[in-house]
PDB file as gemmi writes it, atoms N, CA and C in Angstrom:
CRYST1    1.000    1.000    1.000  90.00  90.00  90.00 P 1                      
ATOM      1  N   UNK A   1      70.236  56.147 114.961  1.00  0.00           N  
ATOM      2  CA  UNK A   1      70.172  55.608 115.644  1.00  0.00           C  
ATOM      3  C   UNK A   1      69.742  53.778 115.157  1.00  0.00           C  
ATOM      4  N   UNK A   2      70.719  52.827 116.056  1.00  0.00           N  
ATOM      5  CA  UNK A   2      70.755  51.712 115.612  1.00  0.00           C  
ATOM      6  C   UNK A   2      69.282  50.855 116.274  1.00  0.00           C  
ATOM      7  N   UNK A   3      69.060  49.783 115.024  1.00  0.00           N  
ATOM      8  CA  UNK A   3      67.951  48.660 115.672  1.00  0.00           C  
ATOM      9  C   UNK A   3      68.757  47.684 115.755  1.00  0.00           C  
ATOM     10  N   UNK A   4      68.399  46.726 116.637  1.00  0.00           N  
ATOM     11  CA  UNK A   4      68.034  45.197 116.670  1.00  0.00           C  
ATOM     12  C   UNK A   4      67.179  44.756 115.204  1.00  0.00           C  
ATOM     13  N   UNK A   5      67.809  43.533 114.537  1.00  0.00           N  
ATOM     14  CA  UNK A   5      67.149  42.929 113.794  1.00  0.00           C  
ATOM     15  C   UNK A   5      66.659  41.352 114.027  1.00  0.00           C  
ATOM     16  N   UNK A   6      65.506  41.783 114.740  1.00  0.00           N  
ATOM     17  CA  UNK A   6      65.392  40.298 114.929  1.00  0.00           C  
ATOM     18  C   UNK A   6      64.608  39.627 114.093  1.00  0.00           C  
ATOM     19  N   UNK A   7      64.221  39.884 113.105  1.00  0.00           N  
ATOM     20  CA  UNK A   7      63.489  39.117 111.636  1.00  0.00           C  
ATOM     21  C   UNK A   7      63.737  39.569 110.514  1.00  0.00           C  
ATOM     22  N   UNK A   8      64.350  38.519 109.517  1.00  0.00           N  
ATOM     23  CA  UNK A   8      65.113  38.919 108.214  1.00  0.00           C  
ATOM     24  C   UNK A   8      63.663  38.242 107.210  1.00  0.00           C  
ATOM     25  N   UNK A   9      62.911  38.774 106.417  1.00  0.00           N  
ATOM     26  CA  UNK A   9      62.298  38.218 104.925  1.00  0.00           C  
ATOM     27  C   UNK A   9      63.073  38.405 103.897  1.00  0.00           C  
ATOM     28  N   UNK A  10      63.452  37.106 103.444  1.00  0.00           N  
ATOM     29  CA  UNK A  10      63.278  36.415 102.112  1.00  0.00           C  
ATOM     30  C   UNK A  10      62.515  37.040 100.919  1.00  0.00           C  
ATOM     31  N   UNK A  11      62.337  37.956  99.919  1.00  0.00           N  
ATOM     32  CA  UNK A  11      61.113  38.171  98.744  1.00  0.00           C  
ATOM     33  C   UNK A  11      61.912  37.759  97.068  1.00  0.00           C  
ATOM     34  N   UNK A  12      60.991  36.807  96.603  1.00  0.00           N  
ATOM     35  CA  UNK A  12      61.220  36.702  95.172  1.00  0.00           C  
ATOM     36  C   UNK A  12      61.275  38.587  94.977  1.00  0.00           C  
ATOM     37  N   UNK A  13      62.106  38.977  94.381  1.00  0.00           N  
ATOM     38  CA  UNK A  13      62.037  40.345  93.420  1.00  0.00           C  
ATOM     39  C   UNK A  13      60.899  40.263  92.459  1.00  0.00           C  
ATOM     40  N   UNK A  14      60.863  39.279  91.615  1.00  0.00           N  
ATOM     41  CA  UNK A  14      60.299  38.472  90.318  1.00  0.00           C  
ATOM     42  C   UNK A  14      58.617  38.334  90.625  1.00  0.00           C  
ATOM     43  N   UNK A  15      58.449  38.696  91.795  1.00  0.00           N  
ATOM     44  CA  UNK A  15      56.522  38.511  92.186  1.00  0.00           C  
ATOM     45  C   UNK A  15      56.367  40.210  93.271  1.00  0.00           C  
ATOM     46  N   UNK A  16      55.651  40.731  92.187  1.00  0.00           N  
ATOM     47  CA  UNK A  16      55.168  42.087  92.738  1.00  0.00           C  
ATOM     48  C   UNK A  16      54.161  42.336  93.394  1.00  0.00           C  
ATOM     49  N   UNK A  17      53.230  40.948  93.787  1.00  0.00           N  
ATOM     50  CA  UNK A  17      52.364  40.815  94.759  1.00  0.00           C  
ATOM     51  C   UNK A  17      53.234  40.682  96.143  1.00  0.00           C  
ATOM     52  N   UNK A  18      54.544  39.832  96.008  1.00  0.00           N  
ATOM     53  CA  UNK A  18      55.202  39.119  97.036  1.00  0.00           C  
ATOM     54  C   UNK A  18      55.791  40.408  97.625  1.00  0.00           C  
ATOM     55  N   UNK A  19      55.893  41.228  97.140  1.00  0.00           N  
ATOM     56  CA  UNK A  19      57.314  42.767  97.484  1.00  0.00           C  
ATOM     57  C   UNK A  19      55.980  43.338  98.644  1.00  0.00           C  
ATOM     58  N   UNK A  20      54.736  43.691  97.664  1.00  0.00           N  
ATOM     59  CA  UNK A  20      54.054  44.738  98.495  1.00  0.00           C  
ATOM     60  C   UNK A  20      53.678  43.740  99.677  1.00  0.00           C  
ATOM     61  N   UNK A  21      53.179  42.780  99.752  1.00  0.00           N  
ATOM     62  CA  UNK A  21      53.230  41.674 101.077  1.00  0.00           C  
ATOM     63  C   UNK A  21      54.696  42.402 102.409  1.00  0.00           C  
ATOM     64  N   UNK A  22      55.497  42.227 101.534  1.00  0.00           N  
ATOM     65  CA  UNK A  22      57.235  42.100 102.248  1.00  0.00           C  
ATOM     66  C   UNK A  22      56.953  43.287 103.217  1.00  0.00           C  
ATOM     67  N   UNK A  23      56.624  44.509 102.581  1.00  0.00           N  
ATOM     68  CA  UNK A  23      56.417  45.915 102.436  1.00  0.00           C  
ATOM     69  C   UNK A  23      55.704  45.905 103.666  1.00  0.00           C  
ATOM     70  N   UNK A  24      54.052  45.010 103.732  1.00  0.00           N  
ATOM     71  CA  UNK A  24      53.480  45.342 104.881  1.00  0.00           C  
ATOM     72  C   UNK A  24      53.721  44.566 105.855  1.00  0.00           C  
ATOM     73  N   UNK A  25      54.593  43.675 106.164  1.00  0.00           N  
ATOM     74  CA  UNK A  25      55.052  42.966 107.079  1.00  0.00           C  
ATOM     75  C   UNK A  25      56.081  43.696 108.375  1.00  0.00           C  
ATOM     76  N   UNK A  26      55.692  43.049 108.977  1.00  0.00           N  
ATOM     77  CA  UNK A  26      56.625  43.255 110.305  1.00  0.00           C  
ATOM     78  C   UNK A  26      57.889  42.954 110.074  1.00  0.00           C  
ATOM     79  N   UNK A  27      58.481  42.441 109.588  1.00  0.00           N  
ATOM     80  CA  UNK A  27      59.991  42.167 109.476  1.00  0.00           C  
ATOM     81  C   UNK A  27      61.400  43.414 109.601  1.00  0.00           C  
ATOM     82  N   UNK A  28      62.083  42.907 110.457  1.00  0.00           N  
ATOM     83  CA  UNK A  28      63.050  44.011 110.493  1.00  0.00           C  
ATOM     84  C   UNK A  28      63.710  44.282 109.554  1.00  0.00           C  
ATOM     85  N   UNK A  29      64.215  44.009 108.485  1.00  0.00           N  
ATOM     86  CA  UNK A  29      64.794  43.520 107.359  1.00  0.00           C  
ATOM     87  C   UNK A  29      63.896  42.542 106.545  1.00  0.00           C  
ATOM     88  N   UNK A  30      64.129  43.342 105.161  1.00  0.00           N  
ATOM     89  CA  UNK A  30      63.441  42.588 103.977  1.00  0.00           C  
ATOM     90  C   UNK A  30      64.417  42.291 102.648  1.00  0.00           C  
ATOM     91  N   UNK A  31      64.506  41.642 102.443  1.00  0.00           N  
ATOM     92  CA  UNK A  31      65.610  41.961 100.953  1.00  0.00           C  
ATOM     93  C   UNK A  31      65.211  41.138 100.213  1.00  0.00           C  
ATOM     94  N   UNK A  32      64.939  41.753  99.002  1.00  0.00           N  
ATOM     95  CA  UNK A  32      64.523  41.426  97.573  1.00  0.00           C  
ATOM     96  C   UNK A  32      65.495  40.585  97.167  1.00  0.00           C  
ATOM     97  N   UNK A  33      65.100  39.230  96.315  1.00  0.00           N  
ATOM     98  CA  UNK A  33      66.231  38.465  96.507  1.00  0.00           C  
ATOM     99  C   UNK A  33      65.552  38.480  94.539  1.00  0.00           C  
ATOM    100  N   UNK A  34      66.985  38.750  93.614  1.00  0.00           N  
ATOM    101  CA  UNK A  34      67.302  38.704  92.122  1.00  0.00           C  
ATOM    102  C   UNK A  34      68.297  37.274  92.000  1.00  0.00           C  
ATOM    103  N   UNK A  35      68.672  36.754  93.012  1.00  0.00           N  
ATOM    104  CA  UNK A  35      69.560  35.613  92.404  1.00  0.00           C  
ATOM    105  C   UNK A  35      68.048  34.138  92.343  1.00  0.00           C  
ATOM    106  N   UNK A  36      69.139  33.250  93.822  1.00  0.00           N  
ATOM    107  CA  UNK A  36      67.953  32.077  93.619  1.00  0.00           C  
ATOM    108  C   UNK A  36      66.433  31.952  93.629  1.00  0.00           C  
ATOM    109  N   UNK A  37      65.907  33.013  93.769  1.00  0.00           N  
ATOM    110  CA  UNK A  37      64.597  32.980  93.564  1.00  0.00           C  
ATOM    111  C   UNK A  37      63.690  33.417  92.722  1.00  0.00           C  
ATOM    112  N   UNK A  38      64.578  34.191  91.487  1.00  0.00           N  
ATOM    113  CA  UNK A  38      63.763  34.318  90.555  1.00  0.00           C  
ATOM    114  C   UNK A  38      64.836  33.286  88.866  1.00  0.00           C  
ATOM    115  N   UNK A  39      64.003  32.819  88.228  1.00  0.00           N  
ATOM    116  CA  UNK A  39      63.706  32.023  87.127  1.00  0.00           C  
ATOM    117  C   UNK A  39      65.361  32.824  86.510  1.00  0.00           C  
ATOM    118  N   UNK A  40      66.099  32.534  85.910  1.00  0.00           N  
ATOM    119  CA  UNK A  40      66.899  33.082  84.689  1.00  0.00           C  
ATOM    120  C   UNK A  40      65.664  33.839  83.732  1.00  0.00           C  
ATOM    121  N   UNK A  41      64.896  33.580  83.101  1.00  0.00           N  
ATOM    122  CA  UNK A  41      64.265  34.100  82.542  1.00  0.00           C  
ATOM    123  C   UNK A  41      63.316  35.552  82.788  1.00  0.00           C  
ATOM    124  N   UNK A  42      63.134  35.775  84.385  1.00  0.00           N  
ATOM    125  CA  UNK A  42      62.517  36.575  85.142  1.00  0.00           C  
ATOM    126  C   UNK A  42      63.593  37.836  85.453  1.00  0.00           C  
ATOM    127  N   UNK A  43      64.848  37.713  85.362  1.00  0.00           N  
ATOM    128  CA  UNK A  43      66.141  38.284  86.097  1.00  0.00           C  
ATOM    129  C   UNK A  43      65.744  39.826  85.699  1.00  0.00           C  
ATOM    130  N   UNK A  44      65.681  40.212  84.541  1.00  0.00           N  
ATOM    131  CA  UNK A  44      65.386  41.279  84.076  1.00  0.00           C  
ATOM    132  C   UNK A  44      64.239  42.092  84.554  1.00  0.00           C  
ATOM    133  N   UNK A  45      63.016  41.256  84.322  1.00  0.00           N  
ATOM    134  CA  UNK A  45      62.201  41.881  85.203  1.00  0.00           C  
ATOM    135  C   UNK A  45      61.937  42.434  86.590  1.00  0.00           C  
ATOM    136  N   UNK A  46      62.603  41.336  86.829  1.00  0.00           N  
ATOM    137  CA  UNK A  46      62.522  41.156  88.110  1.00  0.00           C  
ATOM    138  C   UNK A  46      63.728  42.246  88.801  1.00  0.00           C  
ATOM    139  N   UNK A  47      64.806  43.079  88.014  1.00  0.00           N  
ATOM    140  CA  UNK A  47      65.545  43.723  88.857  1.00  0.00           C  
ATOM    141  C   UNK A  47      64.488  45.613  88.461  1.00  0.00           C  
ATOM    142  N   UNK A  48      63.309  45.681  87.234  1.00  0.00           N  
ATOM    143  CA  UNK A  48      62.485  46.286  87.527  1.00  0.00           C  
ATOM    144  C   UNK A  48      61.618  46.470  88.244  1.00  0.00           C  
ATOM    145  N   UNK A  49      60.956  45.287  88.389  1.00  0.00           N  
ATOM    146  CA  UNK A  49      59.943  45.524  89.655  1.00  0.00           C  
ATOM    147  C   UNK A  49      60.512  45.557  91.290  1.00  0.00           C  
ATOM    148  N   UNK A  50      62.274  45.426  91.474  1.00  0.00           N  
ATOM    149  CA  UNK A  50      62.859  45.499  92.837  1.00  0.00           C  
ATOM    150  C   UNK A  50      62.462  47.184  93.008  1.00  0.00           C  
ATOM    151  N   UNK A  51      63.200  47.923  91.858  1.00  0.00           N  
ATOM    152  CA  UNK A  51      63.110  49.103  91.803  1.00  0.00           C  
ATOM    153  C   UNK A  51      62.199  49.670  91.930  1.00  0.00           C  
ATOM    154  N   UNK A  52      60.714  49.268  91.550  1.00  0.00           N  
ATOM    155  CA  UNK A  52      59.531  49.807  91.654  1.00  0.00           C  
ATOM    156  C   UNK A  52      59.348  49.745  93.206  1.00  0.00           C  
ATOM    157  N   UNK A  53      59.521  48.211  93.647  1.00  0.00           N  
ATOM    158  CA  UNK A  53      59.144  47.940  95.154  1.00  0.00           C  
ATOM    159  C   UNK A  53      60.105  49.390  95.868  1.00  0.00           C  
ATOM    160  N   UNK A  54      61.019  49.473  95.878  1.00  0.00           N  
ATOM    161  CA  UNK A  54      61.873  49.882  96.770  1.00  0.00           C  
ATOM    162  C   UNK A  54      61.541  51.470  96.457  1.00  0.00           C  
ATOM    163  N   UNK A  55      61.285  51.974  95.540  1.00  0.00           N  
ATOM    164  CA  UNK A  55      60.878  53.525  95.054  1.00  0.00           C  
ATOM    165  C   UNK A  55      59.375  54.305  95.696  1.00  0.00           C  
ATOM    166  N   UNK A  56      58.015  53.462  95.283  1.00  0.00           N  
ATOM    167  CA  UNK A  56      57.109  53.366  95.008  1.00  0.00           C  
ATOM    168  C   UNK A  56      55.689  52.710  96.502  1.00  0.00           C  
ATOM    169  N   UNK A  57      56.707  51.852  97.303  1.00  0.00           N  
ATOM    170  CA  UNK A  57      55.617  51.519  98.262  1.00  0.00           C  
ATOM    171  C   UNK A  57      56.235  52.012  99.999  1.00  0.00           C  
ATOM    172  N   UNK A  58      55.413  51.918 100.382  1.00  0.00           N  
ATOM    173  CA  UNK A  58      56.092  52.719 101.521  1.00  0.00           C  
ATOM    174  C   UNK A  58      56.096  51.281 102.786  1.00  0.00           C  
ATOM    175  N   UNK A  59      57.510  51.393 103.047  1.00  0.00           N  
ATOM    176  CA  UNK A  59      58.410  50.312 103.998  1.00  0.00           C  
ATOM    177  C   UNK A  59      58.372  50.679 105.225  1.00  0.00           C  
ATOM    178  N   UNK A  60      57.839  52.175 105.638  1.00  0.00           N  
ATOM    179  CA  UNK A  60      58.040  52.126 107.032  1.00  0.00           C  
ATOM    180  C   UNK A  60      59.436  52.430 107.381  1.00  0.00           C  
ATOM    181  N   UNK A  61      59.298  51.446 108.634  1.00  0.00           N  
ATOM    182  CA  UNK A  61      61.235  51.971 109.377  1.00  0.00           C  
ATOM    183  C   UNK A  61      61.941  50.753 108.999  1.00  0.00           C  
ATOM    184  N   UNK A  62      60.897  49.643 107.926  1.00  0.00           N  
ATOM    185  CA  UNK A  62      61.915  48.581 107.507  1.00  0.00           C  
ATOM    186  C   UNK A  62      63.419  48.441 106.776  1.00  0.00           C  
ATOM    187  N   UNK A  63      64.316  47.996 107.190  1.00  0.00           N  
ATOM    188  CA  UNK A  63      65.331  48.077 106.372  1.00  0.00           C  
ATOM    189  C   UNK A  63      65.102  47.243 105.265  1.00  0.00           C  
ATOM    190  N   UNK A  64      65.707  47.598 103.999  1.00  0.00           N  
ATOM    191  CA  UNK A  64      65.160  47.139 102.881  1.00  0.00           C  
ATOM    192  C   UNK A  64      67.078  46.533 102.032  1.00  0.00           C  
ATOM    193  N   UNK A  65      67.010  45.409 101.615  1.00  0.00           N  
ATOM    194  CA  UNK A  65      68.029  44.913 100.835  1.00  0.00           C  
ATOM    195  C   UNK A  65      67.836  44.540  99.681  1.00  0.00           C  
ATOM    196  N   UNK A  66      68.768  44.359  99.174  1.00  0.00           N  
ATOM    197  CA  UNK A  66      68.653  43.657  97.518  1.00  0.00           C  
ATOM    198  C   UNK A  66      69.791  42.908  97.594  1.00  0.00           C  
ATOM    199  N   UNK A  67      69.461  41.555  97.198  1.00  0.00           N  
ATOM    200  CA  UNK A  67      70.537  40.518  96.659  1.00  0.00           C  
ATOM    201  C   UNK A  67      70.852  40.512  95.146  1.00  0.00           C  
ATOM    202  N   UNK A  68      71.966  40.139  94.601  1.00  0.00           N  
ATOM    203  CA  UNK A  68      72.032  40.394  93.057  1.00  0.00           C  
ATOM    204  C   UNK A  68      72.971  39.138  93.147  1.00  0.00           C  
ATOM    205  N   UNK A  69      72.829  38.904  91.714  1.00  0.00           N  
ATOM    206  CA  UNK A  69      73.361  37.923  91.277  1.00  0.00           C  
ATOM    207  C   UNK A  69      74.917  38.583  90.710  1.00  0.00           C  
ATOM    208  N   UNK A  70      75.682  37.153  91.008  1.00  0.00           N  
ATOM    209  CA  UNK A  70      77.060  37.870  90.441  1.00  0.00           C  
ATOM    210  C   UNK A  70      77.450  37.731  88.837  1.00  0.00           C  
ATOM    211  N   UNK A  71      78.037  38.807  88.491  1.00  0.00           N  
ATOM    212  CA  UNK A  71      78.298  39.477  86.904  1.00  0.00           C  
ATOM    213  C   UNK A  71      78.393  38.334  86.190  1.00  0.00           C  
ATOM    214  N   UNK A  72      78.911  36.865  86.783  1.00  0.00           N  
ATOM    215  CA  UNK A  72      79.038  35.609  86.220  1.00  0.00           C  
ATOM    216  C   UNK A  72      78.098  34.664  85.886  1.00  0.00           C  
ATOM    217  N   UNK A  73      76.835  35.240  86.415  1.00  0.00           N  
ATOM    218  CA  UNK A  73      75.900  34.094  86.515  1.00  0.00           C  
ATOM    219  C   UNK A  73      75.122  34.270  85.204  1.00  0.00           C  
ATOM    220  N   UNK A  74      74.270  32.689  85.060  1.00  0.00           N  
ATOM    221  CA  UNK A  74      73.275  33.413  83.476  1.00  0.00           C  
ATOM    222  C   UNK A  74      72.196  33.820  83.974  1.00  0.00           C  
ATOM    223  N   UNK A  75      72.024  35.210  83.405  1.00  0.00           N  
ATOM    224  CA  UNK A  75      71.164  36.188  83.745  1.00  0.00           C  
ATOM    225  C   UNK A  75      71.082  37.313  84.429  1.00  0.00           C  
ATOM    226  N   UNK A  76      72.094  37.475  84.710  1.00  0.00           N  
ATOM    227  CA  UNK A  76      72.786  38.442  85.765  1.00  0.00           C  
ATOM    228  C   UNK A  76      72.598  39.572  85.091  1.00  0.00           C  
ATOM    229  N   UNK A  77      73.199  39.804  84.035  1.00  0.00           N  
ATOM    230  CA  UNK A  77      72.484  40.945  82.916  1.00  0.00           C  
ATOM    231  C   UNK A  77      72.031  41.063  81.513  1.00  0.00           C  
ATOM    232  N   UNK A  78      71.488  39.783  81.166  1.00  0.00           N  
ATOM    233  CA  UNK A  78      70.740  39.616  79.982  1.00  0.00           C  
ATOM    234  C   UNK A  78      69.417  38.903  80.497  1.00  0.00           C  
ATOM    235  N   UNK A  79      68.984  38.900  79.416  1.00  0.00           N  
ATOM    236  CA  UNK A  79      67.613  38.291  79.372  1.00  0.00           C  
ATOM    237  C   UNK A  79      66.410  38.897  79.265  1.00  0.00           C  
TER     238      UNK A  79                                                      
END                                                                             
């Protein structure tokens, strides 16, 4: 079934409490941001937080996505 996406919520994947708040929100789509919203030093931890948020939180009918870094950006694969 197709649903209209009236609202999108961008959330820094490096912040566990904001990920939990995003899951409780009424947004039609939530994307956890691993790119601009995360300091380079937090990128590695943010990937783990995003995986945990997607697998352990109750998202209801919210469409979920993740915004990843390009492989050529600082902190994308290391740190």
